[in-house]
N, C-alpha and C positions, 0 to 999 in steps of 0.2 A: 236224657242230662237234663229236663225238668226234673223226675224224679228227685234225680238226685240232689240237686240243687234245694227241694224243700226238704227234703231227709237232711241235708247239710244245714239250713238255715231254721225250719223249722220244727222235723223232727225229734233232735237233740233235747231242745226247750221243751216243748209240750207233752213229749211222751207218746205220739201219734205211731199206729203200726204202720206195716209197709201198704197191707190192703187199705186204709185208709190213706194213704199217702198217694196211691194208685188213683182213686176216687178222684182227688180233689185234682191230678193232673189233667183226667179226663174232663173234667169243668173247666179248663183254662187251656181251650187247642191254640189259639189265637197268641198266646203269650209260648207255648212251646215252640210251635213255630217261628215263632220269632229269636226265641234263643235258640234253635237249631240255625237259622240264615244266619245269625250273627258269628255260632261256633265257625262255619263255614267260611264265614268275611273275615275273622282272627287274622289270620297270616297275610289278605290282600292288605288287610287295614297296619299291619305292621311291615308291611315294605313302604306304603304311602307314609309312614312316619319317617321312615329311614331319607326316603326321597323327600321329603320334604325338609329335614334337617342338613339334608345337600343343597338343598334349591335357595335355602332361607338369606345365606350370606348374597348368593347372583341378586335376586330379588332386589335387596336392598341395595347392591351395588347399581342395580340399571334403574333404580328410583330415584338414584342419585342424580346418573347419566341424563335421566329425562327430566328431573329439574335442573338440571343445567343446559342442554340443548332448545325445549321448549319453550321457554322465553323467547331463545335466540331465533327461533322462525319467528316467532310471531312479530318482533319487533322488525326483523330482515320484510316479513310480509308489508307492515303497516309502513316502512320506509319505501315500498317497490310504488305502494298504492297513493299513497301520496304524493311522488312525484308521477306519475302517470295520470291521476287526477291532474297536476296542474299542468295535463296537456303533452309531458316530453315524452320521446319516445318511450319504445321498453330497453334498448340499447342504454339511453343516456341514465334511465333509474337503474338500470344495472351497474354501472358506474356508478352512481350516486348509492347503492348498495357497497360498493366493494370501498367508496371512500368511507364511509361509516363504520365497517368494517376496521381501518387503519387505527392506529396507536391506542389510547387506554379504552375507545370504545369496545375493545374487545370484551375488555374487565366489566366496563357498565351494564352489558347486554347477558352477562352473567347471574343475574339474581333469582333466587327462587320464585320471583313472584315480579310483575312488572305492572304496576298499576297503569292500566291503560283512563284510565278516567282521568291523568293528568293530563288533559288536553292544552289548558292554556294556564302558562306561567309566565307571572311580570319579577323580570330583574332590577332591581333598584342596583346601579352602579354597573349597569350592564354595558359600559364603553371603557371599563378597569383593565387593569392587569390581567385578572381573576373571574374577572363577571364577562370578559368577551368568551372564554373559555367557557363557562358554564352555556352561555346562548348559542354557543357553536354545536353543542352536545346535546341540546335539546331541540335544535331546531333540525339538526339531521335524524332526530330520531321521529319527526312528524310534530311534533309539539310548536302549537304557536307560542311567541315566543315576543313580549313585550319590554322592550329596554327602555328603563326611568330615568332619564338625568337631566341634569341641568344644562348641560353640553350638547348635545346629541348631535351624532357622528351617520355616515351616510349607511343606511341598515342594507345588511347583507342576507339575500335569501328571502324567495317567496312569504317566507310564512316570519320573517321578522317584522317586526314595526317597532320605529320611535315614537317617544311621548315626549315632551319638557314636563319634568314636574322635580318640582324643589323637593328635598323629604323634609324641609321642616313646614310647607307648609300643606294644612292637611288634607283640602278641598282636591287640592292638586296629587296628592298620596290616596285621596279616595276614587278620582278619576282613573290614578294607572291598576288600583288592584281590580276595577270592577270587575269581575265574572270571568277572575283567575280561583281554575284551582291550584293551584301553588306560588308560593312568592318566594323569591330569596331578596336579603340586604347583602349585599354585597360592598356597600361603602364603607371607607376605610380615610384615617386623616390620620397624616403622619405632621403632620405641621399646622400650627393653630395659625391662623389669618382671621382677622377682624371679629365677623358675629360667628365664623364656623371653630370652635373650641372641643377638643377632645369629649369634652361633657354633652353639648347640643351635637354631635351628630352621633358619639359612639352610646349614650343615652338616651337622650331626648326624643331625638329623630328616630333612634332603633325604635323604642318603644312604643311612639307613636306611629309607626310603621308596622308591629307587629297588633296594634289596638285594632286599628283601620281595616286590616286583614282578615283576624277577626271578625268584626262587625260585618263584613262584607260576606263572610260565608268561607271563607279559602279554605280548601282541606290541609293543606302540609305549610309550613312556614319554617325556613332555613336561614339562620343568622349566622355568616360570616363574622368569627373574632379569632384567634390567636394562640399557642398555646403559652403560658407564661400568664394570662389573661388571670387575674386576682384584684378584689373589691377593696383587698385590707396592704394593698402595698403602699407604702410611700411613693411612689412612680405614678403623677397625674395620666400619665400615659395606659401605664397597665393597670392603675389602679377601675380610669374608667370603662375598658376592656369589661374587665372583672365585672363593674355596677352594669353594664351594658346587657349581659347576658344575663342577671339576675333580672331587668327589668323587662328583657322579651321575651323570659317566658312565664312571668308574672302576665303581662299583658294580652299573652297566645301560652295558654297552657298546651302542651306536645310538643310547643316549638324546639326544633332541633338545633343545636351550637355548632357549628364546623371549626375548630380548633389548630389552624395547620402549623406547622415548622415554617423559615424561613423559605418561602415562595423562590426558584431560579426555572426558568425556561428562557426560549432565544432572546424576547425584548425585555429582561428583567431589568431592574437596576441593581442587582444582588452578584450576581456569578458574572457577570458580562461588565459591571464593575471592576469587580476583582482582578478579572483577566489584563483587560484596559492598566491600571495601575500596576500590576506585577509586570506588563511589559515595559512602562513606561517609566516608573522611579526608580534609581539607582538603589536605593533603600526604602524598604516596605518597614511600615509605623505598623506595629502587633497591638491590640488592644490588651492593656496590663500585660500580665503574661504569658498567654496566648492560650492558656486552660479553660478558659468557659467553652461549654459544653453546644456543638449544633446538632440539628441532624436534617437538613436542609431536604425539601418534596421538591418534584416535580409539578408544576402549575397544572400541570394537561390531568393529572392524574389526581388532583384536587375537585379540578372542574368536574370529573367525573364523577368521584365519590359524592361530589352536590345533588347533580343529576341523577345519580343512583338512590340519594335519598328520598330524592322528590318524587320518584316512579317502582318504587317498591313497596307491594303493597300491605307487607307486613308491620308494625308498628318497630319504625325507628327506636335508636335508643336515644337517650335526651343531647347527651354530647356524645364526640368523635374528637380522637387526637389521631391526625395523619403527617405525617413526617417517614422520611425517605429511609431505604433499607439501611442505612450506616449511618454512625454517632461519630463527629467527629472533634477534636480540640479544634479550637480555632487556628490553632499553629497548623496543625495536623490538614486542617482542610485546603490553607494557603500551599503548601507545598504541593497535596497532591492537584490541585489545579497549576501550579505552576510544572511540576514531573510531565502531566497530561499533555502539556502546550509548549514542550522544551527549553524551559525556562528555570536558571538559577538563581533565585533572588537572595537578597542579604535582608533577614528579620529583624527588626530593632523594636524591642520592647519599651513600651510608653506609657507611663499611669496614665487611668483612668481619668485623676484629676486635673491632666492639663488636655485629655480628650473633652470632656465636660467644656472646659473652656473655648477651646477652639471652636467648640459647635455653637455653644453662647453667642459667639461672634460670627457664627456661618449662616444664623437663623435670620441675620438682617439681611439677607443676601433674598435677591427676588425666587430661587429657585436653590436652594441650600443644598451642596452635598453631602449636610453631616448636620444630622439634628439632636437633641439632648435627649431624645426618648428612646433613637437610635443607641444611644452611650449606654444609655439604660440598661436599654436591653441586651447587651454585649455584656452585661455583668450578672447577668444571669443564666443558665443552663435553658437550652430552652428544647429539650428534648422530650419526646410521648410519654404518658406514664404507661408502666404497663396494666394498669389496672383500669385502663380506658379501653371502651371499644374503640378499634380503628379501621384501617385496608383490608386486614385481613375478616371482620368481619361484614365486610361488603365487595368479597369476592375480588380484590385488585391486589396487584402485585408491583410495587412503587418504584419506576425506573430510578436506574440510580442515576448521583449526581458525575459520575464519568461519563458514561456513557452518554447523556444530554450534551457534554462538553463535548467531547470527541464528534458528537453531528454538529455544533455550534464550529469547532474547528473546520471540520470540512467543507461544511456553506460558507464559510470565510476565504478560505481557498480557492472553489468554485467559482465564487463571483469578483476575488481579484485575478485570475483566469483568462475568467470573460473578461471582467475591464480592459484587460492586457490584449486580447483581442479586439477588443471591439476598437482600441485606439489604433493598431495596428492595419487594422483591414479599410 
């Protein structure tokens, strides 16, 4: 075999005789043995290549499966260990694991790499509509959560603590973020009052929290904004939201901005309000012609996404736009809610100019049912951009509005039935 190769490679070029080539072959015994071995192995190598070609897609599939399952197992171990360390029984710890796996937390633990160093998180606005859910997700996953608020509520859970902190007071913010691996700013303002203006809350306070968190060595900062935020908007609310995003990312390079669409949930001011008004009003007034497009999102999914961004090991995107699975016109949304609830409303179109005037008067009330910034928001589409990362990049399948509405109606029916039984017993 070697002589044949020598003849092919060297003989024709050099003009060496067969005798001379045989002499060269005899001087290379190890090379000759290696070539003979490769000749014998050739069919085995060909078979291995065929088997690898068959195995390659299975290897890729298995890798994806373990990238999903591995973090889940680690999270379950963390949750179980946390509750056992708190002195709870194995049965209680197991129940906590089952609770952790409920709802959208199934989506949270599907991250391909969970940051186990995110042990302490401070949530500004942690007593609010979205903040409460963020605290719950982080707490259930074993993190110690500090709720920073001017008006703290009773802390729920052994690993949740409250701290009184005014977001305008730098020293109070410093005390709130000390030792925090992650910080979430979930403070929102919908009506200006006193010193709390859109600019002071969404720009000045947000930037100061981000700046202090960076100085304190916080690993990850998440800022809650909203779809449609734009620094060039003529609307003060929308403009300050956009300016706040820029101010936060300048103060904390690498900060993550979460832009949700209008959020709904069991105790919201959106879906429950629409349902109540559709039930009580003889005719429901539409905003304009009812063509404004919305993509409502379940508040629990947004909270799950924030927890996901905090805990994932890979570098997150700078901005996520989070919206539900369906886009509605405002009129379609109302009719969907009414149909699900068994209602047949009369819808009346009201010009935006009249809505703006009504909202202006309403803002003089202690708790205005309508504000001018809400009217402004209803004049623009609030749907997620296809070019922005969203739930898909976080492995979360958003809950539909109809699904949550049915659950709300069922809970209301059960509560009504229980109340009747209590009165008759």
